[in-house]
C-alpha positions as CSV (number, residue, x, y, z in Angstrom):
1,M,47.1,15.0,10.2
2,N,47.2,11.1,11.6
3,A,43.9,11.7,13.1
4,F,42.5,13.6,10.1
5,F,43.4,10.7,8.3
6,K,41.9,8.2,10.6
7,I,38.4,10.3,10.7
8,M,38.5,10.0,7.0
9,A,39.1,6.6,7.2
10,G,36.4,6.3,9.1
11,L,33.8,8.0,7.1
12,M,34.7,6.0,4.1
13,L,34.2,3.2,6.0
14,V,30.6,4.2,7.5
15,S,29.5,5.2,3.6
16,A,30.5,1.8,2.4
17,I,29.0,-0.1,4.4
18,A,25.9,1.9,4.3
19,G,25.9,1.7,0.8
20,C,26.2,-2.4,0.1
21,A,22.8,-2.7,0.3
22,T,22.0,0.0,-1.9
23,T,25.2,-1.6,-4.3
24,S,23.9,-5.1,-4.4
25,D,20.5,-4.2,-5.1
26,R,21.4,-1.6,-7.9
27,L,23.8,-4.6,-9.4
28,A,20.8,-7.0,-9.3
29,N,18.9,-4.7,-11.3
30,V,21.3,-3.7,-14.2
31,G,19.8,-4.0,-17.4
32,R,16.2,-4.2,-15.8
33,A,13.3,-1.8,-15.6
34,P,12.5,-0.6,-12.1
35,A,9.5,-3.3,-11.1
36,L,6.0,-1.8,-10.1
37,S,4.7,-2.2,-6.5
38,P,2.0,-4.4,-6.1
39,I,-1.4,-3.8,-5.8
40,V,-2.3,-3.9,-1.7
41,D,-4.7,-2.9,1.0
42,P,-3.5,0.2,1.9
43,T,-4.6,-0.3,5.7
44,V,-1.8,-3.2,6.1
45,T,1.0,-1.3,4.6
46,A,4.3,-0.2,6.9
47,G,3.7,3.1,8.2
48,Y,-0.1,3.2,7.9
49,R,-2.2,4.8,11.1
50,P,-5.8,5.2,11.4
51,V,-7.0,9.0,11.1
52,T,-8.7,10.2,14.1
53,M,-10.3,13.9,13.8
54,P,-12.7,15.8,16.4
55,M,-16.1,15.0,15.6
56,P,-19.4,16.2,17.2
57,A,-21.4,13.7,19.5
58,A,-23.3,11.0,17.8
59,E,-26.9,11.7,17.4
60,P,-29.2,8.4,17.1
61,A,-31.4,8.3,13.8
62,V,-35.1,8.9,14.3
63,Y,-37.8,7.8,12.0
64,Q,-41.0,10.2,12.4
65,P,-44.1,8.5,11.6
66,N,-45.6,8.6,7.6
67,S,-42.4,10.4,6.7
68,L,-39.7,9.1,4.0
69,F,-36.6,10.9,6.2
70,R,-34.7,10.2,8.8
71,S,-33.1,12.0,11.3
72,D,-29.6,11.3,10.3
73,A,-30.4,11.0,6.3
74,R,-28.1,13.4,3.9
75,G,-30.3,13.0,0.4
76,F,-33.6,11.4,-0.9
77,F,-31.8,9.3,-4.1
78,K,-29.4,7.2,-3.9
79,D,-26.6,8.1,-6.1
80,Q,-23.1,6.1,-7.3
81,R,-20.9,8.6,-5.5
82,A,-18.0,7.2,-3.4
83,G,-19.6,6.6,0.6
84,K,-17.9,3.7,1.9
85,V,-14.8,2.0,2.8
86,G,-13.8,0.3,-1.0
87,D,-15.5,2.8,-2.9
88,I,-13.2,4.6,-5.4
89,L,-13.5,8.3,-6.5
90,T,-10.9,10.2,-9.0
91,V,-9.2,13.0,-7.5
92,V,-8.1,15.9,-10.4
93,V,-4.7,17.2,-8.7
94,T,-4.5,20.5,-9.6
95,I,-1.4,22.5,-8.4
96,D,-0.3,25.7,-9.4
97,D,1.6,27.6,-6.6
98,R,4.3,30.7,-7.2
99,A,6.2,32.4,-4.1
100,Q,8.7,35.3,-4.7
101,I,10.5,36.8,-1.8
102,G,13.2,38.7,-1.2
103,N,15.3,40.0,2.1
104,T,18.2,42.1,2.3
105,T,19.9,42.9,5.6
106,T,22.7,45.1,6.3
107,A,24.4,45.9,9.8
108,T,27.5,48.1,10.6
109,R,28.8,49.4,13.7
110,S,32.2,51.1,14.9
111,S,33.6,52.3,18.3
112,S,37.0,53.8,18.8
113,N,38.4,54.5,22.4
114,E,41.4,56.3,23.7
115,A,43.2,56.7,27.2
116,G,45.8,59.2,28.0
117,L,48.0,60.1,31.1
118,G,48.7,63.7,32.4
119,G,50.8,65.5,35.2
120,A,53.5,63.9,36.9
121,L,52.2,60.1,35.4
122,G,52.8,61.3,32.2
123,S,56.1,62.8,32.5
124,I,57.1,59.3,34.4
125,F,55.5,57.2,31.3
126,N,57.1,59.5,28.8
127,S,60.5,58.9,29.9
128,V,60.2,55.1,29.7
129,A,57.8,54.8,27.0
130,P,59.0,54.2,23.4
131,A,59.7,57.4,21.3
132,D,56.6,56.7,19.0
133,V,54.0,56.8,22.1
134,T,52.9,59.7,24.1
135,A,51.4,59.8,27.4
136,D,48.3,62.0,25.9
137,A,47.2,58.8,23.8
138,A,49.0,55.9,25.7
139,I,45.8,53.6,25.1
140,G,43.7,53.5,21.8
141,T,41.2,50.8,20.9
142,N,39.3,50.2,17.7
143,S,36.5,47.8,16.6
144,G,34.1,47.4,13.6
145,I,31.7,44.9,12.2
146,T,30.0,44.8,8.9
147,N,27.2,42.1,8.5
148,S,25.5,42.0,4.8
149,G,22.6,39.5,4.0
150,N,20.6,38.9,1.0
151,G,18.5,36.3,0.6
152,S,15.5,35.4,-2.2
153,V,13.1,32.8,-3.2
154,N,11.5,32.3,-6.7
155,R,9.0,29.3,-6.8
156,S,7.0,27.9,-9.5
157,E,5.1,24.7,-9.7
158,R,2.7,23.2,-12.0
159,L,1.2,20.1,-11.6
160,T,-2.3,19.0,-13.0
161,T,-3.2,14.9,-13.4
162,Q,-5.7,13.0,-12.3
163,V,-5.8,9.7,-9.7
164,A,-8.2,7.0,-8.6
165,A,-8.2,6.5,-4.5
166,V,-9.9,4.2,-2.4
167,V,-12.1,5.0,0.3
168,T,-9.9,3.3,3.4
169,Q,-11.9,5.1,6.3
170,V,-15.4,6.7,7.4
171,L,-15.4,9.1,10.0
172,P,-18.4,9.5,12.7
173,N,-19.2,12.6,11.1
174,G,-19.3,11.0,7.3
175,N,-15.9,12.3,6.2
176,L,-14.2,9.9,4.0
177,V,-10.6,8.7,4.3
178,I,-8.7,8.3,1.1
179,E,-5.8,7.2,-0.2
180,G,-4.8,6.7,-3.7
181,R,-1.1,5.6,-5.3
182,Q,-0.6,5.1,-9.4
183,E,2.6,4.3,-10.7
184,V,3.4,5.2,-14.5
185,R,6.8,3.5,-16.2
186,V,8.2,4.8,-19.1
187,N,11.3,2.5,-20.3
188,F,13.4,2.9,-17.6
189,E,11.9,5.3,-15.5
190,V,8.8,4.7,-12.8
191,R,6.7,7.9,-11.8
192,D,4.9,7.4,-8.9
193,L,1.7,9.5,-7.6
194,I,0.4,9.7,-3.7
195,V,-2.5,11.6,-2.8
196,A,-4.1,11.5,0.4
197,G,-6.6,13.0,2.9
198,I,-9.9,13.8,4.1
199,V,-13.0,14.7,2.2
200,R,-16.4,15.5,2.7
201,P,-18.9,13.4,0.4
202,E,-20.9,16.9,0.1
203,D,-17.9,18.0,-2.2
204,I,-18.0,14.9,-4.4
205,A,-18.7,16.1,-7.9
206,S,-22.1,13.9,-9.4
207,D,-19.3,12.1,-11.9
208,N,-17.4,11.3,-8.7
209,T,-14.7,13.4,-8.9
210,I,-13.0,15.6,-6.7
211,D,-10.6,18.5,-6.5
212,S,-7.3,18.2,-4.8
213,S,-8.1,21.9,-3.2
214,K,-10.9,20.2,-1.1
215,I,-9.3,17.7,0.4
216,A,-8.6,18.3,4.1
217,E,-5.0,17.0,5.5
218,A,-4.1,16.6,1.9
219,R,-0.4,14.6,1.1
220,I,0.4,14.9,-2.5
221,A,3.6,13.4,-3.6
222,Y,4.7,13.5,-6.9
223,G,8.4,11.8,-7.9
224,G,10.1,9.2,-9.7
225,R,12.6,6.4,-9.7
226,G,14.8,4.7,-11.8
227,Q,18.1,5.4,-14.1
228,I,17.5,9.0,-14.7
229,T,16.3,9.8,-10.6
230,D,19.8,7.5,-10.1
231,V,21.8,9.8,-12.1
232,Q,20.3,13.1,-10.7
233,Q,21.1,12.0,-7.1
234,P,24.7,12.8,-6.1
235,R,26.3,9.3,-4.3
236,Y,25.2,8.1,-0.9
237,G,29.0,9.0,0.4
238,Q,28.7,12.6,-0.3
239,Q,25.6,12.8,1.2
240,I,26.8,11.1,4.4
241,L,29.9,13.6,4.3
242,D,27.7,16.5,3.5
243,A,25.7,15.5,6.6
244,I,28.6,15.2,8.6
245,L,31.7,17.8,7.4
246,P,30.9,20.8,9.2
247,F,32.2,23.2,6.3
């Protein structure tokens, strides 16, 4: 019991230390609305990494005599669609996912074994064995295993919104790396929307929009922070115990 109490005291101490910074931040913001993040260059934020993808061999541009086109031209007329680093395009986020999965597993196994003694050995065994034990069934074993499992997944997600994204890179083959962030504060709750990925210039519509289904390596995050989100989250001590306790 002493060891158990020591372990619990250690866990409580670790929880308290881990939550000091979080608690101080929360106390400092009591009565205040969550602050919006500053608008910064995505390429200088912590954790940003340039995207590297497989690319075809570069082909030098060739101009033919008396021709209006060059070999690497993508179009004749210039439009206002995003195409360079720093350009902005609108991403139409449309997510409508449904998944239903059901699994049932049942396994049963049983076995029974008996061993006895006969002849002279059986007579000797009967003379020394208790009255309720006979030589013809001196040893008996029985075992049984039953396993039953059921699992199901029923998920439905729907999200429709728009967010403006900035071109952060132009890959050698002309594809664009984009990243967009949007924050909306309503009272004491902030909703965050993050969109990032790789798009083809040909998939950008004439009104400078692109559907989220046409974004390669798409990273879409939609969440929030504030009083409502804070209440919905378990306390940090409970999260630590859930990660450590084996039962």
